[in-house]
N, C-alpha and C positions, 0 to 999 in steps of 0.2 A: 099958127099951131108953130112951133119950133121943132126942128128936125132935130131926132135924137140920134147922136151917131157913137156904134161898136164899135169897138179897133179888135178884130178877130186875128189870134197869131198863130199860126200850127204850118208847121212844113208839110203837112198831106195835102195836097191839093183837093182832093174830092172832098176831105171834111171842111175845107176854108171853105169851096163853092155850096155844100149841103147847106150851112151856117148862114154864108153869104144869105142864100135864098130862102131859109127859113126865117130869119130875122127882118130879111128885105119885106117878106109876105106882111110881118106884123107893123111895119111901118118904120122901120129904123134904116137909118142910112148905115151901111155898111163897109167899112174900110178892110183892105187885106194889107199882112205880112205874111212873112214866108219864114222868118225866124226873129227871134228878139231883137239882133242889131238893128234889119230892116224898119224895126215896130220902133225903137226908138228914138232913128231917125225920121220918120212917120208924126211921132205925138206932137214937138213945137208947132206944128203947119197946120194941126187938127183944129176944128175947134172942138171945147174940151170932150171928149169923150162921156156918155154916161157910164160905162163900160167897157173892160176891158177883159176877154174870153183867151186866156193863154195856156196854150202845150206845154206840159211843161220840160221833155223831152225832144231839144232841135240843135241841128248843127250850128254851129258860128257863135251864135248868142244862146242860152239855155232859157227856157220861162224863167226860173228861179233867178238867172242872173238881169234878165231880163226886171222881176219883180223888185228884185233890190234897189237896183239902178232909178228906178221909179220912186223906191221909196227915200232914196237918198237925196231924191229933186225937190224941193218945194213946191213947185209946180204940176208936177206930175202926182206926189205921194197920196191925196185924199182922191184920186180916181178910183171908183170902185173896181174890183181886179175877182175875176172868178177863171180857178184852173183847172183844167180838163186834162186829167192825163188817166192811164191803165196801173199808175202806181200812186195812190192816194199817201202813202208814207213820206213821198219825198214835197207834199206840200205844205208849206210853213203854215202854223196851226191858226192863225188869226186870218188865214185865205177860205172865202168857199171854195169848192171843189166838187168836182162833175165827172163822175168814173167814165169812163170811155167801155165798150160804146156807148155815146152821148144820146138821154135819148131826148128829140126834140120839143116834147110837151113842157118835159121838166126843165129843160134849158131855157125856154121862154118863161115860164113861169119866176122861175130865179133871178135870169136879166132884171124882169119888168120890177121885180122886188129889191133891187142893188140902188134904186133912185126915187 
């Protein structure tokens, strides 16, 4: 069986760890980043993630900036992205959104449906 990798990008440690535990329990390999810049540096070295769970509001590089950088990079543009935020109005219209606080059962269903 091929390991499915999910990249979780969030500046809140508790959220990153909770998502890592929940996704890991479902059999995903989970890679964590605390901001968009860190994630952008990690992406080329990862086996292609089946999904990126991306917070919008983060220091250094926001989720929106990371998403735009991914869309501008042919090898990253087709990786499914799920944005998590307390303000869904800031999410690009074509991107699925998970409103914070995150419902883990719903999140797991959405991630499974991304690929």
